[in-house]
LOLOSE-781873 format. One line per 4 residues: number of its first residue (from 1); their letters; for each residue x, y, z of C-alpha. Coordinates in steps of 0.2 Angstrom, whole numbers, plus 5000, padded with zeros to 4 digits. Example, Ala and Ser with C-alpha at 12.3 -4.5 7.8 and 13.67 -1.06 7.14 Angstrom:
// residues 2
1> as> 5062 4978 5039  5068 4995 5036
***
This chain:
// residues 99
1> xxxx> 5038 5026 5036  5030 5016 5051  5025 5034 5057  5019 5039 5042
5> xxxx> 5006 5023 5041  5001 5028 5058  4997 5045 5053  4987 5036 5038
9> xxxx> 4979 5026 5052  4973 5041 5064  4968 5050 5048  4955 5036 5042
13> xxxx> 4948 5034 5061  4945 5055 5060  4937 5052 5045  4926 5038 5048
17> xxxx> 4927 5033 5067  4935 5017 5064  4954 5015 5067  4959 5003 5055
21> xxxx> 4971 4989 5059  4990 4992 5058  4999 4978 5053  5018 4978 5048
25> xxxx> 5020 4957 5044  5009 4946 5035  4997 4947 5023  4980 4958 5026
29> xxxx> 4963 4953 5030  4947 4960 5025  4936 4962 5010  4944 4980 5010
33> xxxx> 4962 4983 5014  4973 4996 5012  4994 4989 5006  5009 5000 5008
37> xxxx> 5024 4995 5001  5043 4999 4993  5047 4992 4976  5060 4978 4980
41> xxxx> 5059 4979 4997  5042 4971 5002  5036 4953 4996  5018 4958 4995
45> xxxx> 5022 4972 4983  5034 4962 4971  5021 4948 4971  5007 4959 4965
49> xxxx> 5018 4966 4953  5025 4947 4949  5006 4942 4946  5001 4956 4936
53> xxxx> 4986 4964 4947  5000 4978 4949  5009 4987 4934  5023 4997 4943
57> xxxx> 5032 5001 4928  5028 5020 4928  5040 5021 4943  5052 5006 4944
61> xxxx> 5070 5013 4944  5064 5030 4948  5067 5042 4964  5053 5044 4976
65> xxxx> 5039 5042 4963  5023 5032 4969  5007 5025 4963  4989 5024 4971
69> xxxx> 4978 5013 4965  4965 4999 4967  4967 4980 4963  4951 4968 4963
73> xxxx> 4957 4952 4975  4973 4955 4976  4976 4942 4990  4965 4925 4995
77> xxxx> 4949 4933 5005  4951 4949 5000  4940 4958 4988  4949 4974 4985
81> xxxx> 4963 4985 4990  4969 5002 4989  4988 5001 4983  4999 5012 4987
85> xxxx> 5019 5010 4981  5033 5019 4980  5049 5016 4971  5060 5018 4986
89> xxxx> 5056 5022 5003  5054 5040 5003  5042 5038 4987  5029 5028 4998
93> xxxx> 5031 5040 5012  5024 5053 4998  5012 5041 4992  5006 5039 5010
97> xxx> 5004 5057 5013  4995 5062 4998  4980 5051 5004
***
């Protein structure tokens, strides 16, 4: 999954000329961020589901499925996030490459 995240980072840089920061630990910071994770494996994603900010019912319990959505104010100090969430590791990777 880390490789797919690096590929997304490189794609964003090629398109925008700006290389986004890639972080694998902790909460992201900034006005607009991308959050990527797997249901049941990412405390950040699970927290968004628990708080009602992310509805993952469409992929819960499924194999190789993903959702790509935007979430307003997902975390303190973050105005908006593009959220890519997979039902499992492969689903998360497929979601990253869909972008």
